[in-house]
N, CA, C, O and the ligand as a Tripos MOL2 file, in Angstrom:
@<TRIPOS>MOLECULE
protein
  297   295    75     0     0
PROTEIN
NO_CHARGES

@<TRIPOS>ATOM
      1 N           0.8290   -1.1640   -0.0820 N.3       1 MET1
      2 CA         -0.0590   -0.0830    0.0250 C.3       1 MET1
      3 C           0.8370    1.0870    0.0810 C.2       1 MET1
      4 O           1.6990    1.1310    0.9590 O.2       1 MET1
      5 N           0.6920    2.1600   -0.8880 N.am      2 THR2
      6 CA          1.5640    3.1960   -1.0350 C.3       2 THR2
      7 C           0.6450    4.6420   -1.2480 C.2       2 THR2
      8 O           0.9110    5.3970   -2.1830 O.2       2 THR2
      9 N          -0.1830    4.8630   -0.5220 N.am      3 THR3
     10 CA         -0.9880    6.0260   -0.7360 C.3       3 THR3
     11 C          -0.0560    7.0140   -0.0020 C.2       3 THR3
     12 O           0.7870    6.6130    0.8000 O.2       3 THR3
     13 N          -0.2330    8.3170   -0.3020 N.am      4 PRO4
     14 CA          0.3990    9.4850    0.2580 C.3       4 PRO4
     15 C           0.3580    9.5920    1.8540 C.2       4 PRO4
     16 O           1.3030   10.0270    2.5110 O.2       4 PRO4
     17 N          -0.7460    9.1820    2.3520 N.am      5 THR5
     18 CA         -0.7590    9.1470    3.7760 C.3       5 THR5
     19 C           0.1610    7.9150    4.4420 C.2       5 THR5
     20 O           0.8850    8.0340    5.4310 O.2       5 THR5
     21 N          -0.0140    6.9080    3.7820 N.am      6 PHE6
     22 CA          0.7630    5.7900    4.0970 C.3       6 PHE6
     23 C           2.3230    6.1720    4.1530 C.2       6 PHE6
     24 O           2.9920    5.8530    5.1360 O.2       6 PHE6
     25 N           2.8270    6.7990    3.1710 N.am      7 SER7
     26 CA          4.1320    7.1280    2.9230 C.3       7 SER7
     27 C           4.6290    8.0660    3.9080 C.2       7 SER7
     28 O           5.7130    7.8930    4.4650 O.2       7 SER7
     29 N           3.8090    9.1330    4.1610 N.am      8 ARG8
     30 CA          4.0520   10.1550    5.1150 C.3       8 ARG8
     31 C           4.2610    9.7200    6.6230 C.2       8 ARG8
     32 O           4.9820   10.2710    7.4550 O.2       8 ARG8
     33 N           3.3760    8.4830    6.7970 N.am      9 LEU9
     34 CA          3.7230    8.0600    8.1920 C.3       9 LEU9
     35 C           4.4490    6.9000    8.3420 C.2       9 LEU9
     36 O           4.4540    6.3270    9.4320 O.2       9 LEU9
     37 N           5.1180    6.4350    7.3120 N.am     10 VAL10
     38 CA          6.1410    5.0970    7.4930 C.3      10 VAL10
     39 C           7.0590    5.3270    8.6070 C.2      10 VAL10
     40 O           7.1150    4.4510    9.4690 O.2      10 VAL10
     41 N           7.8100    6.4050    8.7260 N.am     11 GLY11
     42 CA          8.8680    6.4950    9.5880 C.3      11 GLY11
     43 C           8.3100    6.8020   10.9950 C.2      11 GLY11
     44 O           8.7900    6.1600   11.9300 O.2      11 GLY11
     45 N           7.2920    7.7660   11.2600 N.am     12 PRO12
     46 CA          6.7060    7.8290   12.6250 C.3      12 PRO12
     47 C           6.1940    6.6400   13.0220 C.2      12 PRO12
     48 O           6.3420    6.3470   14.2090 O.2      12 PRO12
     49 N           5.5250    5.7540   12.1790 N.am     13 THR13
     50 CA          4.8300    4.7830   12.5730 C.3      13 THR13
     51 C           5.8710    3.5780   13.0390 C.2      13 THR13
     52 O           5.6720    2.8920   14.0420 O.2      13 THR13
     53 N           6.9370    3.4350   12.2150 N.am     14 ALA14
     54 CA          8.2250    2.6730   12.6480 C.3      14 ALA14
     55 C           8.6110    2.9180   14.0440 C.2      14 ALA14
     56 O           8.8030    2.0640   14.9100 O.2      14 ALA14
     57 N           8.7010    4.1880   14.1500 N.am     15 ARG15
     58 CA          9.2320    4.5890   15.4650 C.3      15 ARG15
     59 C           8.4070    4.4620   16.6660 C.2      15 ARG15
     60 O           8.9250    4.2340   17.7590 O.2      15 ARG15
     61 N           7.0360    4.6110   16.4980 N.am     16 ALA16
     62 CA          5.9300    4.3510   17.4040 C.3      16 ALA16
     63 C           5.9650    2.7660   17.7580 C.2      16 ALA16
     64 O           5.9630    2.3240   18.9070 O.2      16 ALA16
     65 N           5.9950    2.0470   16.6600 N.am     17 MET17
     66 CA          6.0100    0.4170   16.9650 C.3      17 MET17
     67 C           7.1900   -0.0440   17.7120 C.2      17 MET17
     68 O           7.1150   -1.0070   18.4750 O.2      17 MET17
     69 N           8.5760    0.7940   17.4600 N.am     18 ALA18
     70 CA          9.6840    0.4310   18.0140 C.3      18 ALA18
     71 C           9.6720    0.7640   19.4800 C.2      18 ALA18
     72 O          10.2470    0.1070   20.3480 O.2      18 ALA18
     73 N           9.0700    1.6820   19.6380 N.am     19 ALA19
     74 CA          8.9770    2.3200   20.9790 C.3      19 ALA19
     75 C           8.1440    1.3980   22.0220 C.2      19 ALA19
     76 O           8.4210    1.2160   23.2080 O.2      19 ALA19
     77 N           7.0050    0.8370   21.2550 N.am     20 VAL20
     78 CA          6.2120   -0.1660   22.2190 C.3      20 VAL20
     79 C           6.8310   -1.4750   22.3300 C.2      20 VAL20
     80 O           6.7680   -2.1280   23.3720 O.2      20 VAL20
     81 N           7.4760   -1.9060   21.2020 N.am     21 ARG21
     82 CA          8.1940   -3.1480   21.3890 C.3      21 ARG21
     83 C           9.2360   -3.2430   22.2140 C.2      21 ARG21
     84 O           9.3880   -4.2550   22.8970 O.2      21 ARG21
     85 N          10.2890   -1.9700   22.2750 N.am     22 ASN22
     86 CA         11.3800   -2.0020   23.0300 C.3      22 ASN22
     87 C          10.8730   -1.8070   24.6710 C.2      22 ASN22
     88 O          11.6420   -2.0640   25.5970 O.2      22 ASN22
     89 N           9.5340   -1.3390   24.8810 N.am     23 THR23
     90 CA          9.2230   -1.3230   26.1190 C.3      23 THR23
     91 C           8.5760   -2.6980   26.8730 C.2      23 THR23
     92 O           8.5770   -3.0560   28.0510 O.2      23 THR23
     93 N           8.0380   -3.2830   25.6700 N.am     24 HIS24
     94 CA          6.9530   -4.5010   26.3160 C.3      24 HIS24
     95 C           7.2660   -5.7400   25.6360 C.2      24 HIS24
     96 O           6.7040   -6.7450   26.0720 O.2      24 HIS24
     97 N           8.0570   -5.8660   24.6480 N.am     25 CYS25
     98 CA          8.5250   -7.1000   24.0690 C.3      25 CYS25
     99 C           9.9390   -7.2210   24.0210 C.2      25 CYS25
    100 O          10.5360   -7.1010   22.9520 O.2      25 CYS25
    101 N          10.4460   -7.4180   24.9490 N.am     26 GLN26
    102 CA         12.0040   -7.7220   25.2300 C.3      26 GLN26
    103 C          12.1540   -9.1830   25.2070 C.2      26 GLN26
    104 O          11.2700   -9.9650   25.5590 O.2      26 GLN26
    105 N          13.4500   -9.5490   24.7260 N.am     27 PRO27
    106 CA         14.0180  -10.8690   24.6970 C.3      27 PRO27
    107 C          14.1170  -11.4020   26.1350 C.2      27 PRO27
    108 O          14.4930  -10.6030   26.9930 O.2      27 PRO27
    109 N          13.8170  -12.6830   26.5000 N.am     28 PRO28
    110 CA         14.0300  -13.8040   25.3270 C.3      28 PRO28
    111 C          12.4490  -14.0850   24.7770 C.2      28 PRO28
    112 O          12.2730  -14.8650   23.8420 O.2      28 PRO28
    113 N          11.2970  -13.3790   25.4380 N.am     29 THR29
    114 CA         10.1640  -13.9460   24.9520 C.3      29 THR29
    115 C           9.4610  -13.1790   23.6400 C.2      29 THR29
    116 O           8.5880  -13.6630   22.9190 O.2      29 THR29
    117 N          10.0730  -11.8510   23.5200 N.am     30 PHE30
    118 CA          9.4910  -10.7970   22.6690 C.3      30 PHE30
    119 C           7.9480  -10.6670   22.7350 C.2      30 PHE30
    120 O           7.2060  -10.5940   21.7560 O.2      30 PHE30
    121 N           7.5620  -10.6490   24.0860 N.am     31 ARG31
    122 CA          6.0750  -10.4400   24.3070 C.3      31 ARG31
    123 C           5.9610  -10.1540   25.6370 C.2      31 ARG31
    124 O           6.8150  -10.6340   26.3830 O.2      31 ARG31
    125 N           5.0330   -9.4310   26.1290 N.am     32 PRO32
    126 CA          4.8880   -9.1010   27.4320 C.3      32 PRO32
    127 C           4.2620  -10.3160   28.4220 C.2      32 PRO32
    128 O           3.6210  -11.2640   27.9680 O.2      32 PRO32
    129 N           4.5140  -10.1540   29.6280 N.am     33 ALA33
    130 CA          4.0170  -11.3950   30.5010 C.3      33 ALA33
    131 C           2.3750  -11.3880   30.6360 C.2      33 ALA33
    132 O           1.7380  -12.3830   30.9830 O.2      33 ALA33
    133 N           1.8170  -10.1810   30.3260 N.am     34 ALA34
    134 CA          0.2590   -9.8790   30.3490 C.3      34 ALA34
    135 C           0.0100   -9.1230   29.1900 C.2      34 ALA34
    136 O           0.8420   -8.2990   28.8110 O.2      34 ALA34
    137 N          -1.0450   -9.3100   28.5840 N.am     35 THR35
    138 CA         -1.4360   -8.4340   27.5100 C.3      35 THR35
    139 C          -1.3860   -6.9330   28.1690 C.2      35 THR35
    140 O          -1.9390   -6.7460   29.2530 O.2      35 THR35
    141 N          -0.7240   -5.8900   27.5020 N.am     36 THR36
    142 CA         -0.7540   -4.6540   27.8670 C.3      36 THR36
    143 C          -1.1380   -3.5610   26.9620 C.2      36 THR36
    144 O          -0.8400   -3.5230   25.7680 O.2      36 THR36
    145 N          -1.8700   -2.6030   27.6500 N.am     37 ARG37
    146 CA         -2.4100   -1.6220   26.8820 C.3      37 ARG37
    147 C          -2.0460   -0.2990   27.5090 C.2      37 ARG37
    148 O          -1.8530   -0.2410   28.7230 O.2      37 ARG37
    149 N          -1.9360    0.8530   26.6780 N.am     38 GLY38
    150 CA         -1.4650    2.1020   27.0430 C.3      38 GLY38
    151 C          -1.5380    3.0770   26.3260 C.2      38 GLY38
    152 O          -2.3110    3.0270   25.3700 O.2      38 GLY38
    153 N          -0.9260    4.0060   26.5130 N.am     39 THR39
    154 CA         -0.7750    5.2530   25.6300 C.3      39 THR39
    155 C           0.7800    5.5980   25.4170 C.2      39 THR39
    156 O           1.6110    5.3190   26.2810 O.2      39 THR39
    157 N           1.0900    6.1780   24.2990 N.am     40 ILE40
    158 CA          2.6330    6.9420   24.1960 C.3      40 ILE40
    159 C           2.2470    8.1480   23.3070 C.2      40 ILE40
    160 O           1.2990    8.2010   22.5240 O.2      40 ILE40
    161 N           3.0340    8.9740   23.5380 N.am     41 ARG41
    162 CA          3.0260   10.2360   22.6410 C.3      41 ARG41
    163 C           3.1050    9.7510   21.1080 C.2      41 ARG41
    164 O           3.7850    8.7780   20.7820 O.2      41 ARG41
    165 N           2.4890   10.3740   20.3620 N.am     42 CYS42
    166 CA          2.5630   10.0610   18.9670 C.3      42 CYS42
    167 C           3.7330   10.6270   18.5610 C.2      42 CYS42
    168 O           4.1420   11.6860   19.0380 O.2      42 CYS42
    169 N           4.4270    9.8780   17.5410 N.am     43 THR43
    170 CA          5.5840   10.3710   16.8960 C.3      43 THR43
    171 C           5.6180   11.1270   15.7880 C.2      43 THR43
    172 O           6.6620   11.5670   15.3060 O.2      43 THR43
    173 N           4.4740   11.3180   15.3260 N.am     44 HIS44
    174 CA          3.9680   12.1680   14.0490 C.3      44 HIS44
    175 C           3.4500   13.4830   14.5400 C.2      44 HIS44
    176 O           3.9740   14.5510   14.2250 O.2      44 HIS44
    177 N           2.4230   13.3790   15.3070 N.am     45 CYS45
    178 CA          1.6690   14.7100   15.7550 C.3      45 CYS45
    179 C           1.5530   15.1700   17.1940 C.2      45 CYS45
    180 O           0.9510   16.1700   17.5870 O.2      45 CYS45
    181 N           2.2180   14.2910   17.9150 N.am     46 GLY46
    182 CA          2.3220   14.6910   19.4300 C.3      46 GLY46
    183 C           1.1610   14.2590   20.0460 C.2      46 GLY46
    184 O           1.1800   14.2910   21.2770 O.2      46 GLY46
    185 N           0.1750   13.8690   19.5140 N.am     47 GLY47
    186 CA         -1.0470   13.4020   20.1730 C.3      47 GLY47
    187 C          -0.8520   12.0040   20.9920 C.2      47 GLY47
    188 O           0.2780   11.5770   21.2300 O.2      47 GLY47
    189 N          -1.9720   11.3580   21.3840 N.am     48 ASN48
    190 CA         -1.6500   10.0810   22.1440 C.3      48 ASN48
    191 C          -2.1220    8.8480   21.1120 C.2      48 ASN48
    192 O          -3.1370    8.8610   20.4160 O.2      48 ASN48
    193 N          -1.2020    7.8630   21.1860 N.am     49 ILE49
    194 CA         -1.2880    6.7130   20.5440 C.3      49 ILE49
    195 C          -1.8700    5.8900   21.6350 C.2      49 ILE49
    196 O          -1.4570    6.0480   22.7840 O.2      49 ILE49
    197 N          -2.9510    4.8810   21.3200 N.am     50 THR50
    198 CA         -3.3500    4.0150   22.2480 C.3      50 THR50
    199 C          -2.8120    2.6300   21.7160 C.2      50 THR50
    200 O          -3.1460    2.2760   20.5850 O.2      50 THR50
    201 N          -2.0070    1.8470   22.4710 N.am     51 PHE51
    202 CA         -1.5190    0.6150   21.9380 C.3      51 PHE51
    203 C          -1.6820   -0.6980   22.8160 C.2      51 PHE51
    204 O          -1.6350   -0.6790   24.0460 O.2      51 PHE51
    205 N          -1.8530   -1.6860   22.1550 N.am     52 THR52
    206 CA         -1.7670   -2.8450   22.8190 C.3      52 THR52
    207 C          -0.5670   -3.8610   22.3420 C.2      52 THR52
    208 O          -0.2130   -3.9140   21.1640 O.2      52 THR52
    209 N           0.0160   -4.6530   23.3630 N.am     53 ALA53
    210 CA          1.0530   -5.5480   23.0710 C.3      53 ALA53
    211 C           0.4690   -6.9660   23.5690 C.2      53 ALA53
    212 O           0.1730   -7.0110   24.7630 O.2      53 ALA53
    213 N           0.2990   -7.9500   22.9190 N.am     54 SER54
    214 CA         -0.1440   -9.2840   23.1060 C.3      54 SER54
    215 C           0.5150   -9.9940   23.8130 C.2      54 SER54
    216 O           1.6920  -10.0830   23.4630 O.2      54 SER54
    217 N           0.1490  -10.7030   24.9290 N.am     55 ALA55
    218 CA          0.8530  -11.7220   25.7380 C.3      55 ALA55
    219 C           1.0500  -12.9960   24.9610 C.2      55 ALA55
    220 O           1.9640  -13.7880   25.1930 O.2      55 ALA55
    221 N          -0.0070  -13.1720   23.8740 N.am     56 ILE56
    222 CA          0.0730  -14.6890   23.3490 C.3      56 ILE56
    223 C           0.8940  -14.8420   22.2080 C.2      56 ILE56
    224 O           1.3120  -15.9710   21.9540 O.2      56 ILE56
    225 N           1.2310  -13.7670   21.3860 N.am     57 ASP57
    226 CA          2.1670  -13.6920   20.2760 C.3      57 ASP57
    227 C           2.9620  -12.5570   20.1230 C.2      57 ASP57
    228 O           3.5630  -12.4190   19.0580 O.2      57 ASP57
    229 N           3.0770  -11.6600   21.0660 N.am     58 GLY58
    230 CA          3.8180  -10.3510   20.9800 C.3      58 GLY58
    231 C           3.3030   -9.4020   19.8840 C.2      58 GLY58
    232 O           4.0020   -8.4230   19.6230 O.2      58 GLY58
    233 N           2.2500   -9.5780   19.2750 N.am     59 ARG59
    234 CA          2.0290   -8.7780   18.2520 C.3      59 ARG59
    235 C           1.5740   -7.0880   18.8700 C.2      59 ARG59
    236 O           1.1490   -7.0250   20.0240 O.2      59 ARG59
    237 N           1.6480   -6.2940   18.3650 N.am     60 THR60
    238 CA          1.3330   -5.0040   18.7270 C.3      60 THR60
    239 C           0.4160   -4.3690   17.8620 C.2      60 THR60
    240 O           0.3460   -4.6940   16.6770 O.2      60 THR60
    241 N          -0.3960   -3.3620   18.4320 N.am     61 THR61
    242 CA         -1.4630   -2.6210   17.5330 C.3      61 THR61
    243 C          -1.3970   -1.0920   18.2590 C.2      61 THR61
    244 O          -1.1600   -0.9000   19.4520 O.2      61 THR61
    245 N          -1.6160   -0.2500   17.4340 N.am     62 GLY62
    246 CA         -1.7310    1.1210   17.8790 C.3      62 GLY62
    247 C          -2.4280    2.1260   16.8720 C.2      62 GLY62
    248 O          -2.4090    2.0220   15.6450 O.2      62 GLY62
    249 N          -3.0480    3.1220   17.6140 N.am     63 ARG63
    250 CA         -3.7190    3.8620   16.8900 C.3      63 ARG63
    251 C          -3.6780    5.4540   17.5760 C.2      63 ARG63
    252 O          -3.7250    5.7080   18.7790 O.2      63 ARG63
    253 N          -3.5850    6.3480   16.5480 N.am     64 CYS64
    254 CA         -3.2850    7.7640   17.1880 C.3      64 CYS64
    255 C          -4.5470    8.4760   17.3670 C.2      64 CYS64
    256 O          -5.3900    8.2840   16.4900 O.2      64 CYS64
    257 N          -4.8580    9.2990   18.3790 N.am     65 SER65
    258 CA         -6.2270   10.0160   18.7090 C.3      65 SER65
    259 C          -6.4880   10.7600   17.5240 C.2      65 SER65
    260 O          -7.6950   10.9350   17.3580 O.2      65 SER65
    261 N          -5.7340   11.2750   16.6110 N.am     66 SER66
    262 CA         -5.8370   12.1670   15.4930 C.3      66 SER66
    263 C          -6.1740   11.1480   14.3790 C.2      66 SER66
    264 O          -5.7050   10.0240   14.1950 O.2      66 SER66
    265 N          -7.1770   11.8840   13.6360 N.am     67 ALA67
    266 CA         -7.6720   11.2300   12.2170 C.3      67 ALA67
    267 C          -6.5290   11.2270   11.3700 C.2      67 ALA67
    268 O          -5.7110   12.1470   11.3860 O.2      67 ALA67
    269 N          -6.4340   10.1960   10.6040 N.am     68 ASP68
    270 CA         -5.5310   10.0670    9.4390 C.3      68 ASP68
    271 C          -4.1190   10.4180    9.8810 C.2      68 ASP68
    272 O          -3.4260   11.2710    9.3270 O.2      68 ASP68
    273 N          -3.6730    9.5220   11.1610 N.am     69 CYS69
    274 CA         -2.3750    9.5790   11.7010 C.3      69 CYS69
    275 C          -1.9050    8.1560   11.7790 C.2      69 CYS69
    276 O          -2.3190    7.3500   10.9450 O.2      69 CYS69
    277 N          -1.1270    7.8140   12.6570 N.am     70 ILE70
    278 CA         -0.5620    6.6390   12.9070 C.3      70 ILE70
    279 C          -1.6490    5.7440   13.3530 C.2      70 ILE70
    280 O          -2.4260    6.0230   14.2660 O.2      70 ILE70
    281 N          -1.6650    4.4230   12.5170 N.am     71 CYS71
    282 CA         -2.3320    3.2170   12.9130 C.3      71 CYS71
    283 C          -1.5310    2.2350   12.3120 C.2      71 CYS71
    284 O          -1.0750    2.2910   11.1700 O.2      71 CYS71
    285 N          -1.3400    1.1110   13.3280 N.am     72 TRP72
    286 CA         -0.8630   -0.0670   12.7750 C.3      72 TRP72
    287 C          -1.4950   -1.1030   13.4760 C.2      72 TRP72
    288 O          -2.0610   -0.9090   14.5520 O.2      72 TRP72
    289 N          -1.4190   -2.3220   12.8560 N.am     73 ASN73
    290 CA         -1.9440   -3.5200   13.1640 C.3      73 ASN73
    291 C          -1.2350   -4.6850   12.7880 C.2      73 ASN73
    292 O          -1.5430   -5.2400   11.7330 O.2      73 ASN73
    293 N          -0.0420   -5.2760   13.7240 N.am     74 GLU74
    294 CA          0.6570   -6.2930   12.9830 C.3      74 GLU74
    295 C          -0.1920   -7.5540   12.7740 C.2      74 GLU74
    296 O           0.2700   -8.5140   12.1570 O.2      74 GLU74
    297 ZN         -0.6940   11.4060   15.5100 Zn       75 ZN75
@<TRIPOS>BOND
     1     1     2 1
     2     2     3 1
     3     3     4 2
     4     3     5 am
     5     5     6 1
     6     6     7 1
     7     7     8 2
     8     7     9 am
     9     9    10 1
    10    10    11 1
    11    11    12 2
    12    11    13 am
    13    13    14 1
    14    14    15 1
    15    15    16 2
    16    15    17 am
    17    17    18 1
    18    18    19 1
    19    19    20 2
    20    19    21 am
    21    21    22 1
    22    22    23 1
    23    23    24 2
    24    23    25 am
    25    25    26 1
    26    26    27 1
    27    27    28 2
    28    27    29 am
    29    29    30 1
    30    30    31 1
    31    31    32 2
    32    31    33 am
    33    33    34 1
    34    34    35 1
    35    35    36 2
    36    35    37 am
    37    37    38 1
    38    38    39 1
    39    39    40 2
    40    39    41 am
    41    41    42 1
    42    42    43 1
    43    43    44 2
    44    43    45 am
    45    45    46 1
    46    46    47 1
    47    47    48 2
    48    47    49 am
    49    49    50 1
    50    50    51 1
    51    51    52 2
    52    51    53 am
    53    53    54 1
    54    54    55 1
    55    55    56 2
    56    55    57 am
    57    57    58 1
    58    58    59 1
    59    59    60 2
    60    59    61 am
    61    61    62 1
    62    62    63 1
    63    63    64 2
    64    63    65 am
    65    65    66 1
    66    66    67 1
    67    67    68 2
    68    67    69 am
    69    69    70 1
    70    70    71 1
    71    71    72 2
    72    71    73 am
    73    73    74 1
    74    74    75 1
    75    75    76 2
    76    75    77 am
    77    77    78 1
    78    78    79 1
    79    79    80 2
    80    79    81 am
    81    81    82 1
    82    82    83 1
    83    83    84 2
    84    83    85 am
    85    85    86 1
    86    86    87 1
    87    87    88 2
    88    87    89 am
    89    89    90 1
    90    90    91 1
    91    91    92 2
    92    91    93 am
    93    93    94 1
    94    94    95 1
    95    95    96 2
    96    95    97 am
    97    97    98 1
    98    98    99 1
    99    99   100 2
   100    99   101 am
   101   101   102 1
   102   102   103 1
   103   103   104 2
   104   103   105 am
   105   105   106 1
   106   106   107 1
   107   107   108 2
   108   107   109 am
   109   109   110 1
   110   110   111 1
   111   111   112 2
   112   111   113 am
   113   113   114 1
   114   114   115 1
   115   115   116 2
   116   115   117 am
   117   117   118 1
   118   118   119 1
   119   119   120 2
   120   119   121 am
   121   121   122 1
   122   122   123 1
   123   123   124 2
   124   123   125 am
   125   125   126 1
   126   126   127 1
   127   127   128 2
   128   127   129 am
   129   129   130 1
   130   130   131 1
   131   131   132 2
   132   131   133 am
   133   133   134 1
   134   134   135 1
   135   135   136 2
   136   135   137 am
   137   137   138 1
   138   138   139 1
   139   139   140 2
   140   139   141 am
   141   141   142 1
   142   142   143 1
   143   143   144 2
   144   143   145 am
   145   145   146 1
   146   146   147 1
   147   147   148 2
   148   147   149 am
   149   149   150 1
   150   150   151 1
   151   151   152 2
   152   151   153 am
   153   153   154 1
   154   154   155 1
   155   155   156 2
   156   155   157 am
   157   157   158 1
   158   158   159 1
   159   159   160 2
   160   159   161 am
   161   161   162 1
   162   162   163 1
   163   163   164 2
   164   163   165 am
   165   165   166 1
   166   166   167 1
   167   167   168 2
   168   167   169 am
   169   169   170 1
   170   170   171 1
   171   171   172 2
   172   171   173 am
   173   173   174 1
   174   174   175 1
   175   175   176 2
   176   175   177 am
   177   177   178 1
   178   178   179 1
   179   179   180 2
   180   179   181 am
   181   181   182 1
   182   182   183 1
   183   183   184 2
   184   183   185 am
   185   185   186 1
   186   186   187 1
   187   187   188 2
   188   187   189 am
   189   189   190 1
   190   190   191 1
   191   191   192 2
   192   191   193 am
   193   193   194 1
   194   194   195 1
   195   195   196 2
   196   195   197 am
   197   197   198 1
   198   198   199 1
   199   199   200 2
   200   199   201 am
   201   201   202 1
   202   202   203 1
   203   203   204 2
   204   203   205 am
   205   205   206 1
   206   206   207 1
   207   207   208 2
   208   207   209 am
   209   209   210 1
   210   210   211 1
   211   211   212 2
   212   211   213 am
   213   213   214 1
   214   214   215 1
   215   215   216 2
   216   215   217 am
   217   217   218 1
   218   218   219 1
   219   219   220 2
   220   219   221 am
   221   221   222 1
   222   222   223 1
   223   223   224 2
   224   223   225 am
   225   225   226 1
   226   226   227 1
   227   227   228 2
   228   227   229 am
   229   229   230 1
   230   230   231 1
   231   231   232 2
   232   231   233 am
   233   233   234 1
   234   234   235 1
   235   235   236 2
   236   235   237 am
   237   237   238 1
   238   238   239 1
   239   239   240 2
   240   239   241 am
   241   241   242 1
   242   242   243 1
   243   243   244 2
   244   243   245 am
   245   245   246 1
   246   246   247 1
   247   247   248 2
   248   247   249 am
   249   249   250 1
   250   250   251 1
   251   251   252 2
   252   251   253 am
   253   253   254 1
   254   254   255 1
   255   255   256 2
   256   255   257 am
   257   257   258 1
   258   258   259 1
   259   259   260 2
   260   259   261 am
   261   261   262 1
   262   262   263 1
   263   263   264 2
   264   263   265 am
   265   265   266 1
   266   266   267 1
   267   267   268 2
   268   267   269 am
   269   269   270 1
   270   270   271 1
   271   271   272 2
   272   271   273 am
   273   273   274 1
   274   274   275 1
   275   275   276 2
   276   275   277 am
   277   277   278 1
   278   278   279 1
   279   279   280 2
   280   279   281 am
   281   281   282 1
   282   282   283 1
   283   283   284 2
   284   283   285 am
   285   285   286 1
   286   286   287 1
   287   287   288 2
   288   287   289 am
   289   289   290 1
   290   290   291 1
   291   291   292 2
   292   291   293 am
   293   293   294 1
   294   294   295 1
   295   295   296 2
@<TRIPOS>SUBSTRUCTURE
     1 MET1         2 RESIDUE 1 A MET
     2 THR2         6 RESIDUE 1 A THR
     3 THR3        10 RESIDUE 1 A THR
     4 PRO4        14 RESIDUE 1 A PRO
     5 THR5        18 RESIDUE 1 A THR
     6 PHE6        22 RESIDUE 1 A PHE
     7 SER7        26 RESIDUE 1 A SER
     8 ARG8        30 RESIDUE 1 A ARG
     9 LEU9        34 RESIDUE 1 A LEU
    10 VAL10       38 RESIDUE 1 A VAL
    11 GLY11       42 RESIDUE 1 A GLY
    12 PRO12       46 RESIDUE 1 A PRO
    13 THR13       50 RESIDUE 1 A THR
    14 ALA14       54 RESIDUE 1 A ALA
    15 ARG15       58 RESIDUE 1 A ARG
    16 ALA16       62 RESIDUE 1 A ALA
    17 MET17       66 RESIDUE 1 A MET
    18 ALA18       70 RESIDUE 1 A ALA
    19 ALA19       74 RESIDUE 1 A ALA
    20 VAL20       78 RESIDUE 1 A VAL
    21 ARG21       82 RESIDUE 1 A ARG
    22 ASN22       86 RESIDUE 1 A ASN
    23 THR23       90 RESIDUE 1 A THR
    24 HIS24       94 RESIDUE 1 A HIS
    25 CYS25       98 RESIDUE 1 A CYS
    26 GLN26      102 RESIDUE 1 A GLN
    27 PRO27      106 RESIDUE 1 A PRO
    28 PRO28      110 RESIDUE 1 A PRO
    29 THR29      114 RESIDUE 1 A THR
    30 PHE30      118 RESIDUE 1 A PHE
    31 ARG31      122 RESIDUE 1 A ARG
    32 PRO32      126 RESIDUE 1 A PRO
    33 ALA33      130 RESIDUE 1 A ALA
    34 ALA34      134 RESIDUE 1 A ALA
    35 THR35      138 RESIDUE 1 A THR
    36 THR36      142 RESIDUE 1 A THR
    37 ARG37      146 RESIDUE 1 A ARG
    38 GLY38      150 RESIDUE 1 A GLY
    39 THR39      154 RESIDUE 1 A THR
    40 ILE40      158 RESIDUE 1 A ILE
    41 ARG41      162 RESIDUE 1 A ARG
    42 CYS42      166 RESIDUE 1 A CYS
    43 THR43      170 RESIDUE 1 A THR
    44 HIS44      174 RESIDUE 1 A HIS
    45 CYS45      178 RESIDUE 1 A CYS
    46 GLY46      182 RESIDUE 1 A GLY
    47 GLY47      186 RESIDUE 1 A GLY
    48 ASN48      190 RESIDUE 1 A ASN
    49 ILE49      194 RESIDUE 1 A ILE
    50 THR50      198 RESIDUE 1 A THR
    51 PHE51      202 RESIDUE 1 A PHE
    52 THR52      206 RESIDUE 1 A THR
    53 ALA53      210 RESIDUE 1 A ALA
    54 SER54      214 RESIDUE 1 A SER
    55 ALA55      218 RESIDUE 1 A ALA
    56 ILE56      222 RESIDUE 1 A ILE
    57 ASP57      226 RESIDUE 1 A ASP
    58 GLY58      230 RESIDUE 1 A GLY
    59 ARG59      234 RESIDUE 1 A ARG
    60 THR60      238 RESIDUE 1 A THR
    61 THR61      242 RESIDUE 1 A THR
    62 GLY62      246 RESIDUE 1 A GLY
    63 ARG63      250 RESIDUE 1 A ARG
    64 CYS64      254 RESIDUE 1 A CYS
    65 SER65      258 RESIDUE 1 A SER
    66 SER66      262 RESIDUE 1 A SER
    67 ALA67      266 RESIDUE 1 A ALA
    68 ASP68      270 RESIDUE 1 A ASP
    69 CYS69      274 RESIDUE 1 A CYS
    70 ILE70      278 RESIDUE 1 A ILE
    71 CYS71      282 RESIDUE 1 A CYS
    72 TRP72      286 RESIDUE 1 A TRP
    73 ASN73      290 RESIDUE 1 A ASN
    74 GLU74      294 RESIDUE 1 A GLU
    75 ZN75       297 GROUP 0 **** ****
């Protein structure tokens, strides 16, 4: 997918994902002990990203509170 919105957000989305994973998905399991939800500062607009990190498979999801901003779902 290479829409303008997607391209604009590739870098900030990668940084936000990395922030969540670095905090909650550390080796050796690469997943939190319990599924974790929280908020981090948006790496694009400075708003709030609501994220989850799954204890089952270590996948993360996140969505910025702003419209047309960061959103990912591994
Ligand atoms: Zn944002």
